[in-house]
PASEDO-348025 format. One record per residue (C-alpha): residue number from 1; x negated, y, z. Coordinates in steps of 0.02 Angstrom, whole numbers, padded with zeros to 5 digits, always signed. Each point is the difference from the previous one (the first is absolute). Layout:
<pts>
<pt seq="NUM" xx="X" yy="Y" zz="Z"/>
...
</pts>
This chain:
<pts>
<pt seq="1" xx="+00016" yy="+00016" zz="+00006"/>
<pt seq="2" xx="-00090" yy="+00131" zz="-00069"/>
<pt seq="3" xx="-00017" yy="+00160" zz="+00121"/>
<pt seq="4" xx="+00080" yy="+00168" zz="-00068"/>
<pt seq="5" xx="-00077" yy="+00158" zz="+00057"/>
<pt seq="6" xx="+00100" yy="+00168" zz="+00002"/>
<pt seq="7" xx="-00109" yy="+00139" zz="-00069"/>
<pt seq="8" xx="-00042" yy="+00135" zz="+00133"/>
<pt seq="9" xx="+00059" yy="-00093" zz="+00146"/>
<pt seq="10" xx="-00118" yy="-00095" zz="+00104"/>
<pt seq="11" xx="+00053" yy="-00187" zz="+00070"/>
<pt seq="12" xx="+00060" yy="+00029" zz="+00177"/>
<pt seq="13" xx="-00117" yy="-00138" zz="+00032"/>
<pt seq="14" xx="-00135" yy="+00123" zz="-00033"/>
<pt seq="15" xx="+00053" yy="+00163" zz="+00100"/>
<pt seq="16" xx="-00073" yy="+00034" zz="+00148"/>
<pt seq="17" xx="+00135" yy="+00047" zz="+00160"/>
<pt seq="18" xx="-00013" yy="+00193" zz="+00010"/>
<pt seq="19" xx="-00082" yy="-00028" zz="+00165"/>
<pt seq="20" xx="-00158" yy="-00080" zz="-00052"/>
<pt seq="21" xx="-00041" yy="+00127" zz="-00146"/>
<pt seq="22" xx="+00014" yy="+00137" zz="+00133"/>
<pt seq="23" xx="-00120" yy="-00090" zz="+00124"/>
<pt seq="24" xx="-00116" yy="-00031" zz="-00137"/>
<pt seq="25" xx="-00019" yy="+00196" zz="-00068"/>
<pt seq="26" xx="-00015" yy="+00055" zz="+00180"/>
<pt seq="27" xx="-00137" yy="-00110" zz="+00033"/>
<pt seq="28" xx="-00088" yy="+00066" zz="-00166"/>
<pt seq="29" xx="+00053" yy="+00161" zz="+00008"/>
<pt seq="30" xx="-00065" yy="+00010" zz="+00194"/>
<pt seq="31" xx="-00166" yy="-00103" zz="-00041"/>
<pt seq="32" xx="-00030" yy="+00125" zz="-00150"/>
<pt seq="33" xx="+00035" yy="+00147" zz="+00120"/>
<pt seq="34" xx="-00127" yy="-00052" zz="+00141"/>
<pt seq="35" xx="-00139" yy="-00046" zz="-00101"/>
<pt seq="36" xx="-00005" yy="+00113" zz="-00168"/>
<pt seq="37" xx="+00129" yy="+00156" zz="+00025"/>
<pt seq="38" xx="-00064" yy="+00049" zz="+00198"/>
<pt seq="39" xx="-00169" yy="-00015" zz="-00056"/>
<pt seq="40" xx="+00015" yy="+00093" zz="-00151"/>
<pt seq="41" xx="+00105" yy="+00141" zz="+00081"/>
<pt seq="42" xx="-00138" yy="-00009" zz="+00138"/>
<pt seq="43" xx="-00161" yy="+00036" zz="-00110"/>
<pt seq="44" xx="+00073" yy="+00154" zz="-00097"/>
<pt seq="45" xx="+00075" yy="+00055" zz="+00187"/>
<pt seq="46" xx="-00168" yy="+00007" zz="+00079"/>
<pt seq="47" xx="-00098" yy="+00054" zz="-00146"/>
<pt seq="48" xx="+00122" yy="+00159" zz="-00009"/>
<pt seq="49" xx="+00011" yy="+00016" zz="+00190"/>
<pt seq="50" xx="-00106" yy="+00153" zz="+00002"/>
<pt seq="51" xx="+00065" yy="+00071" zz="-00183"/>
<pt seq="52" xx="-00035" yy="+00010" zz="-00180"/>
<pt seq="53" xx="-00161" yy="+00091" zz="+00053"/>
<pt seq="54" xx="-00092" yy="-00131" zz="+00107"/>
<pt seq="55" xx="+00046" yy="-00121" zz="-00154"/>
<pt seq="56" xx="-00068" yy="+00095" zz="-00111"/>
<pt seq="57" xx="-00167" yy="+00017" zz="+00106"/>
<pt seq="58" xx="-00021" yy="-00173" zz="-00005"/>
<pt seq="59" xx="-00041" yy="-00030" zz="-00165"/>
<pt seq="60" xx="-00151" yy="+00173" zz="+00001"/>
<pt seq="61" xx="-00088" yy="-00146" zz="+00077"/>
<pt seq="62" xx="-00134" yy="-00034" zz="-00155"/>
<pt seq="63" xx="+00000" yy="-00184" zz="+00083"/>
<pt seq="64" xx="+00191" yy="-00013" zz="-00022"/>
<pt seq="65" xx="-00049" yy="+00036" zz="-00184"/>
<pt seq="66" xx="-00139" yy="-00113" zz="-00008"/>
<pt seq="67" xx="+00116" yy="-00147" zz="+00094"/>
<pt seq="68" xx="+00130" yy="+00038" zz="-00162"/>
<pt seq="69" xx="-00112" yy="-00005" zz="-00120"/>
<pt seq="70" xx="-00101" yy="-00163" zz="+00047"/>
<pt seq="71" xx="+00192" yy="-00086" zz="+00010"/>
<pt seq="72" xx="+00049" yy="+00063" zz="-00174"/>
<pt seq="73" xx="-00164" yy="-00048" zz="-00069"/>
<pt seq="74" xx="+00002" yy="-00174" zz="+00062"/>
<pt seq="75" xx="+00202" yy="-00034" zz="-00050"/>
<pt seq="76" xx="-00078" yy="+00070" zz="-00179"/>
<pt seq="77" xx="-00116" yy="-00140" zz="-00010"/>
<pt seq="78" xx="+00098" yy="-00151" zz="+00094"/>
<pt seq="79" xx="+00154" yy="+00045" zz="-00102"/>
<pt seq="80" xx="-00061" yy="-00027" zz="-00192"/>
<pt seq="81" xx="-00106" yy="-00151" zz="+00062"/>
<pt seq="82" xx="+00132" yy="-00093" zz="+00070"/>
<pt seq="83" xx="+00112" yy="+00042" zz="-00144"/>
<pt seq="84" xx="-00129" yy="-00087" zz="-00107"/>
<pt seq="85" xx="-00026" yy="-00147" zz="+00120"/>
<pt seq="86" xx="+00176" yy="-00031" zz="+00033"/>
<pt seq="87" xx="+00037" yy="+00008" zz="-00173"/>
<pt seq="88" xx="-00136" yy="-00133" zz="-00049"/>
<pt seq="89" xx="+00039" yy="-00095" zz="+00130"/>
<pt seq="90" xx="+00179" yy="-00016" zz="-00018"/>
<pt seq="91" xx="-00014" yy="-00019" zz="-00182"/>
<pt seq="92" xx="-00116" yy="-00161" zz="+00032"/>
<pt seq="93" xx="+00109" yy="-00078" zz="+00126"/>
<pt seq="94" xx="+00161" yy="+00033" zz="-00090"/>
<pt seq="95" xx="-00030" yy="-00045" zz="-00193"/>
<pt seq="96" xx="-00148" yy="-00133" zz="+00044"/>
<pt seq="97" xx="-00026" yy="-00176" zz="+00062"/>
<pt seq="98" xx="-00165" yy="-00028" zz="+00102"/>
<pt seq="99" xx="-00083" yy="-00082" zz="+00140"/>
<pt seq="100" xx="+00021" yy="+00098" zz="+00138"/>
<pt seq="101" xx="+00126" yy="+00110" zz="-00030"/>
<pt seq="102" xx="+00059" yy="-00020" zz="+00187"/>
<pt seq="103" xx="-00149" yy="+00033" zz="+00071"/>
<pt seq="104" xx="-00015" yy="+00158" zz="-00109"/>
<pt seq="105" xx="+00172" yy="+00052" zz="+00081"/>
<pt seq="106" xx="-00030" yy="-00021" zz="+00175"/>
<pt seq="107" xx="-00180" yy="+00099" zz="-00032"/>
<pt seq="108" xx="+00115" yy="+00137" zz="-00050"/>
<pt seq="109" xx="+00106" yy="-00020" zz="+00155"/>
<pt seq="110" xx="-00168" yy="+00008" zz="+00114"/>
<pt seq="111" xx="+00028" yy="+00170" zz="+00051"/>
<pt seq="112" xx="+00190" yy="-00013" zz="+00048"/>
<pt seq="113" xx="-00084" yy="-00122" zz="+00117"/>
<pt seq="114" xx="-00153" yy="+00063" zz="+00065"/>
<pt seq="115" xx="-00012" yy="+00155" zz="+00133"/>
<pt seq="116" xx="-00063" yy="+00151" zz="-00095"/>
<pt seq="117" xx="-00116" yy="+00016" zz="+00126"/>
<pt seq="118" xx="-00070" yy="-00175" zz="-00022"/>
<pt seq="119" xx="-00022" yy="+00047" zz="-00187"/>
<pt seq="120" xx="-00090" yy="+00170" zz="+00054"/>
<pt seq="121" xx="-00142" yy="-00118" zz="+00132"/>
<pt seq="122" xx="-00011" yy="-00109" zz="-00173"/>
<pt seq="123" xx="-00064" yy="+00144" zz="-00095"/>
<pt seq="124" xx="-00099" yy="+00059" zz="+00175"/>
<pt seq="125" xx="-00087" yy="-00183" zz="-00011"/>
<pt seq="126" xx="-00036" yy="+00019" zz="-00205"/>
<pt seq="127" xx="-00058" yy="+00152" zz="-00020"/>
<pt seq="128" xx="-00085" yy="+00049" zz="+00184"/>
<pt seq="129" xx="-00169" yy="+00031" zz="+00028"/>
<pt seq="130" xx="-00037" yy="-00166" zz="+00084"/>
<pt seq="131" xx="+00052" yy="-00103" zz="-00176"/>
<pt seq="132" xx="-00121" yy="-00032" zz="-00123"/>
<pt seq="133" xx="+00122" yy="+00074" zz="-00103"/>
<pt seq="134" xx="+00023" yy="+00156" zz="+00105"/>
<pt seq="135" xx="-00195" yy="+00016" zz="+00017"/>
<pt seq="136" xx="-00030" yy="-00001" zz="-00197"/>
<pt seq="137" xx="+00142" yy="+00132" zz="-00003"/>
<pt seq="138" xx="-00109" yy="+00098" zz="+00124"/>
<pt seq="139" xx="-00164" yy="-00019" zz="-00083"/>
<pt seq="140" xx="+00095" yy="+00070" zz="-00161"/>
<pt seq="141" xx="+00055" yy="+00152" zz="+00088"/>
<pt seq="142" xx="+00201" yy="-00080" zz="-00050"/>
<pt seq="143" xx="+00122" yy="+00044" zz="+00152"/>
<pt seq="144" xx="+00168" yy="-00107" zz="+00014"/>
<pt seq="145" xx="+00058" yy="+00002" zz="+00164"/>
<pt seq="146" xx="+00017" yy="+00168" zz="+00086"/>
<pt seq="147" xx="+00010" yy="+00089" zz="-00172"/>
<pt seq="148" xx="+00136" yy="+00006" zz="-00142"/>
<pt seq="149" xx="-00041" yy="-00173" zz="-00085"/>
<pt seq="150" xx="+00055" yy="-00117" zz="+00158"/>
<pt seq="151" xx="+00168" yy="+00121" zz="+00027"/>
<pt seq="152" xx="+00030" yy="-00054" zz="-00189"/>
<pt seq="153" xx="-00026" yy="-00186" zz="+00038"/>
<pt seq="154" xx="+00107" yy="+00001" zz="+00137"/>
<pt seq="155" xx="+00129" yy="+00064" zz="-00097"/>
<pt seq="156" xx="-00008" yy="-00096" zz="-00125"/>
<pt seq="157" xx="+00000" yy="-00160" zz="+00106"/>
<pt seq="158" xx="+00151" yy="+00034" zz="+00085"/>
<pt seq="159" xx="+00093" yy="+00044" zz="-00160"/>
<pt seq="160" xx="-00041" yy="-00112" zz="-00138"/>
<pt seq="161" xx="+00152" yy="-00099" zz="+00029"/>
<pt seq="162" xx="+00143" yy="+00124" zz="-00019"/>
<pt seq="163" xx="-00003" yy="+00006" zz="-00171"/>
<pt seq="164" xx="-00048" yy="-00189" zz="-00027"/>
<pt seq="165" xx="+00155" yy="-00047" zz="+00100"/>
<pt seq="166" xx="+00112" yy="+00116" zz="-00073"/>
<pt seq="167" xx="-00042" yy="-00071" zz="-00171"/>
<pt seq="168" xx="-00027" yy="-00187" zz="+00011"/>
<pt seq="169" xx="+00182" yy="-00030" zz="+00023"/>
<pt seq="170" xx="+00065" yy="+00096" zz="-00114"/>
<pt seq="171" xx="-00106" yy="-00052" zz="-00132"/>
<pt seq="172" xx="+00026" yy="-00169" zz="+00036"/>
<pt seq="173" xx="+00177" yy="+00031" zz="-00004"/>
<pt seq="174" xx="-00014" yy="+00068" zz="-00173"/>
<pt seq="175" xx="-00091" yy="-00170" zz="-00085"/>
<pt seq="176" xx="-00094" yy="+00041" zz="-00154"/>
<pt seq="177" xx="+00119" yy="-00024" zz="-00141"/>
<pt seq="178" xx="-00023" yy="+00173" zz="-00031"/>
<pt seq="179" xx="-00188" yy="+00017" zz="-00020"/>
<pt seq="180" xx="-00010" yy="-00172" zz="-00081"/>
<pt seq="181" xx="+00119" yy="+00066" zz="-00138"/>
<pt seq="182" xx="-00105" yy="+00148" zz="-00010"/>
<pt seq="183" xx="-00148" yy="-00092" zz="-00029"/>
<pt seq="184" xx="+00072" yy="-00124" zz="-00138"/>
<pt seq="185" xx="+00044" yy="+00159" zz="-00098"/>
<pt seq="186" xx="-00178" yy="+00037" zz="-00002"/>
<pt seq="187" xx="+00005" yy="+00148" zz="+00160"/>
<pt seq="188" xx="-00177" yy="+00009" zz="+00045"/>
<pt seq="189" xx="-00038" yy="-00036" zz="+00217"/>
<pt seq="190" xx="+00002" yy="+00180" zz="+00038"/>
<pt seq="191" xx="+00133" yy="+00042" zz="-00134"/>
<pt seq="192" xx="+00108" yy="-00118" zz="+00097"/>
<pt seq="193" xx="-00030" yy="+00071" zz="+00178"/>
<pt seq="194" xx="+00032" yy="+00181" zz="-00030"/>
<pt seq="195" xx="+00156" yy="-00048" zz="-00123"/>
<pt seq="196" xx="+00084" yy="-00149" zz="+00095"/>
<pt seq="197" xx="-00082" yy="-00037" zz="+00170"/>
<pt seq="198" xx="-00009" yy="+00191" zz="+00064"/>
<pt seq="199" xx="+00178" yy="+00044" zz="-00028"/>
<pt seq="200" xx="+00063" yy="-00161" zz="+00068"/>
<pt seq="201" xx="-00106" yy="+00053" zz="+00181"/>
<pt seq="202" xx="+00006" yy="+00173" zz="-00002"/>
<pt seq="203" xx="+00115" yy="+00037" zz="+00130"/>
<pt seq="204" xx="-00065" yy="-00153" zz="+00121"/>
<pt seq="205" xx="-00180" yy="+00089" zz="-00050"/>
<pt seq="206" xx="+00049" yy="+00166" zz="+00064"/>
<pt seq="207" xx="+00069" yy="-00078" zz="+00161"/>
<pt seq="208" xx="-00145" yy="-00079" zz="+00022"/>
<pt seq="209" xx="-00116" yy="+00170" zz="-00007"/>
<pt seq="210" xx="+00115" yy="+00069" zz="+00116"/>
<pt seq="211" xx="-00040" yy="-00120" zz="+00138"/>
<pt seq="212" xx="-00168" yy="+00004" zz="-00040"/>
<pt seq="213" xx="-00044" yy="+00179" zz="-00007"/>
<pt seq="214" xx="+00120" yy="+00016" zz="+00171"/>
<pt seq="215" xx="-00115" yy="-00126" zz="+00105"/>
<pt seq="216" xx="-00144" yy="+00081" zz="-00083"/>
<pt seq="217" xx="+00025" yy="+00154" zz="+00092"/>
<pt seq="218" xx="+00058" yy="-00074" zz="+00168"/>
<pt seq="219" xx="-00113" yy="-00120" zz="+00017"/>
<pt seq="220" xx="-00090" yy="+00031" zz="+00191"/>
<pt seq="221" xx="-00083" yy="-00162" zz="+00039"/>
<pt seq="222" xx="-00102" yy="-00069" zz="-00125"/>
<pt seq="223" xx="-00058" yy="+00187" zz="-00045"/>
<pt seq="224" xx="-00022" yy="+00031" zz="+00183"/>
<pt seq="225" xx="-00145" yy="-00151" zz="+00042"/>
<pt seq="226" xx="-00098" yy="+00065" zz="-00174"/>
<pt seq="227" xx="+00023" yy="+00187" zz="-00008"/>
<pt seq="228" xx="-00112" yy="+00045" zz="+00159"/>
<pt seq="229" xx="+00128" yy="+00126" zz="+00037"/>
<pt seq="230" xx="-00120" yy="+00141" zz="-00063"/>
<pt seq="231" xx="+00091" yy="+00172" zz="-00003"/>
<pt seq="232" xx="+00004" yy="+00074" zz="-00152"/>
<pt seq="233" xx="-00056" yy="-00134" zz="-00079"/>
<pt seq="234" xx="+00067" yy="-00170" zz="+00016"/>
<pt seq="235" xx="+00158" yy="+00046" zz="+00097"/>
<pt seq="236" xx="+00166" yy="-00038" zz="-00136"/>
<pt seq="237" xx="+00178" yy="+00065" zz="+00089"/>
<pt seq="238" xx="+00031" yy="-00156" zz="+00107"/>
<pt seq="239" xx="-00172" yy="+00019" zz="+00100"/>
<pt seq="240" xx="+00007" yy="+00192" zz="-00003"/>
<pt seq="241" xx="+00176" yy="+00002" zz="+00092"/>
<pt seq="242" xx="-00075" yy="-00120" zz="+00131"/>
<pt seq="243" xx="-00144" yy="+00114" zz="+00034"/>
<pt seq="244" xx="+00124" yy="+00170" zz="+00026"/>
<pt seq="245" xx="+00118" yy="-00126" zz="+00106"/>
<pt seq="246" xx="-00166" yy="-00062" zz="+00116"/>
<pt seq="247" xx="-00043" yy="+00174" zz="+00028"/>
<pt seq="248" xx="+00159" yy="+00070" zz="+00051"/>
<pt seq="249" xx="+00039" yy="+00096" zz="-00160"/>
<pt seq="250" xx="+00186" yy="-00069" zz="-00022"/>
<pt seq="251" xx="+00064" yy="+00152" zz="-00114"/>
<pt seq="252" xx="-00139" yy="-00026" zz="-00102"/>
<pt seq="253" xx="+00001" yy="-00190" zz="-00022"/>
<pt seq="254" xx="+00206" yy="+00004" zz="-00021"/>
<pt seq="255" xx="-00027" yy="+00139" zz="-00136"/>
<pt seq="256" xx="-00116" yy="-00144" zz="-00109"/>
<pt seq="257" xx="+00115" yy="-00152" zz="+00044"/>
<pt seq="258" xx="+00137" yy="+00097" zz="-00087"/>
<pt seq="259" xx="-00099" yy="-00004" zz="-00147"/>
<pt seq="260" xx="+00010" yy="-00187" zz="+00003"/>
<pt seq="261" xx="+00174" yy="+00005" zz="+00068"/>
<pt seq="262" xx="+00045" yy="+00107" zz="-00169"/>
<pt seq="263" xx="-00106" yy="-00137" zz="-00091"/>
<pt seq="264" xx="+00121" yy="-00143" zz="+00068"/>
<pt seq="265" xx="+00150" yy="+00108" zz="-00046"/>
<pt seq="266" xx="-00038" yy="+00025" zz="-00175"/>
<pt seq="267" xx="-00059" yy="-00185" zz="-00016"/>
<pt seq="268" xx="+00158" yy="-00069" zz="+00061"/>
<pt seq="269" xx="+00098" yy="+00142" zz="-00126"/>
<pt seq="270" xx="-00118" yy="-00079" zz="-00141"/>
<pt seq="271" xx="+00018" yy="-00172" zz="+00061"/>
<pt seq="272" xx="+00209" yy="+00023" zz="-00021"/>
<pt seq="273" xx="+00006" yy="+00083" zz="-00129"/>
<pt seq="274" xx="-00137" yy="-00162" zz="-00096"/>
<pt seq="275" xx="+00136" yy="-00112" zz="+00101"/>
<pt seq="276" xx="+00153" yy="+00079" zz="-00110"/>
<pt seq="277" xx="-00096" yy="+00007" zz="-00139"/>
<pt seq="278" xx="-00007" yy="-00194" zz="+00017"/>
<pt seq="279" xx="+00149" yy="-00025" zz="+00030"/>
<pt seq="280" xx="+00081" yy="+00084" zz="-00136"/>
<pt seq="281" xx="-00120" yy="-00056" zz="-00145"/>
<pt seq="282" xx="+00033" yy="-00157" zz="+00072"/>
<pt seq="283" xx="+00203" yy="+00015" zz="-00003"/>
<pt seq="284" xx="-00010" yy="+00076" zz="-00180"/>
<pt seq="285" xx="-00090" yy="-00148" zz="-00077"/>
<pt seq="286" xx="+00118" yy="-00115" zz="+00117"/>
<pt seq="287" xx="+00140" yy="+00098" zz="-00100"/>
<pt seq="288" xx="-00060" yy="+00011" zz="-00165"/>
<pt seq="289" xx="-00007" yy="-00209" zz="-00004"/>
<pt seq="290" xx="+00159" yy="-00019" zz="+00060"/>
<pt seq="291" xx="+00068" yy="+00108" zz="-00110"/>
<pt seq="292" xx="-00069" yy="-00086" zz="-00153"/>
<pt seq="293" xx="+00012" yy="-00168" zz="+00059"/>
<pt seq="294" xx="-00057" yy="-00157" zz="-00071"/>
<pt seq="295" xx="+00032" yy="-00020" zz="-00201"/>
<pt seq="296" xx="+00141" yy="-00097" zz="-00002"/>
<pt seq="297" xx="+00017" yy="-00171" zz="-00108"/>
<pt seq="298" xx="+00070" yy="+00004" zz="-00177"/>
<pt seq="299" xx="+00177" yy="-00086" zz="-00007"/>
<pt seq="300" xx="+00025" yy="-00029" zz="-00167"/>
<pt seq="301" xx="-00097" yy="-00034" zz="-00176"/>
<pt seq="302" xx="+00031" yy="+00172" zz="-00065"/>
<pt seq="303" xx="-00084" yy="+00078" zz="+00152"/>
<pt seq="304" xx="-00139" yy="-00116" zz="+00008"/>
<pt seq="305" xx="-00026" yy="+00025" zz="-00170"/>
<pt seq="306" xx="-00013" yy="+00200" zz="+00030"/>
</pts>
C-alpha cells in the first residue's frame, strides 16, 4: 500500500509538540546569549568605556600598527598557499585512487587534533638553536624562530586543513564525469580545471578561504610559542592584546580586540552570503532538472522514426 503525502503539510508523526520546540529554541538562544552576544557586547563596551578619544588613542601606538601589519602579512601569505594546497589535495583525493589515500586524509586533519601550542613547540624543536638544522640556520644568518618566517610557518600549519576539508567532500560528490567528458573532447588538463572544475567548486573554495583567513588572523597558541613576543616586531594582534591586558591597559586591549570582533562579524556575514548563494545555485540546478525531466520513450512507430 503506497503512502500518500499531502503537499505543503507535514505528517503528524514528524511534527514536534509546541513545548518541545519552545524548549529547544530557548536553550539555543540562551546559549548564544551567554557565549556569543554577551561577550561581544562586553568587548565593545569596555573598548568605548572612556569615550572615542581613548578608543582611537589605542591605535596611535606604533606597536599596535605593527601587530596589525604582521597579522595581515601572515594571513596574506598563508591563505594563498593553503588555497593551492587545498585544491591540489582535494583534486588528488576526490579524482584519483591510490595507496595511502586514507592516510593522506588523516594527515590533513592532523592540525584539528593537535594543540596549536604543541605545533609551536614542534617548530621550536626543528628550528631551535639546539637542533642540527637550527645550528645550520644560525651559521648562515637565517632566522626562523622569533621572526616573521616562524610566525608564517605556524599560521600555515594551523590553517592548511580548512580549504582542503571544504573541497574534498564537494568534489567527491560531483564526481569526475564532467572532467572526463572535457578531456575526451580535447581540452587540456589546465583548461579542464579552469572551465569545468573551478566553476563547480567556486563557492566551496570561497567558503574555505573565509574560514582559513579568520583562523589565520585569530591564531594565538602556535604563534605565541614561535614569536618571542617582541614588541613592534613579532607580535600579532592576539599577542598584542594579551600584552596590553597583562599591563592593565584594558581600554587599549579591548579596542584592538574590537578589530578581531569586527573581523568575526564580517566573516559571518560573508559566510552567510556564500551559503545562501550555494543553496540558491543548488536549488536552481535541481529545479531545472525537474522541469526538463527525463526524455520520454517513443510510443509509436512514427515517433521512433522521427
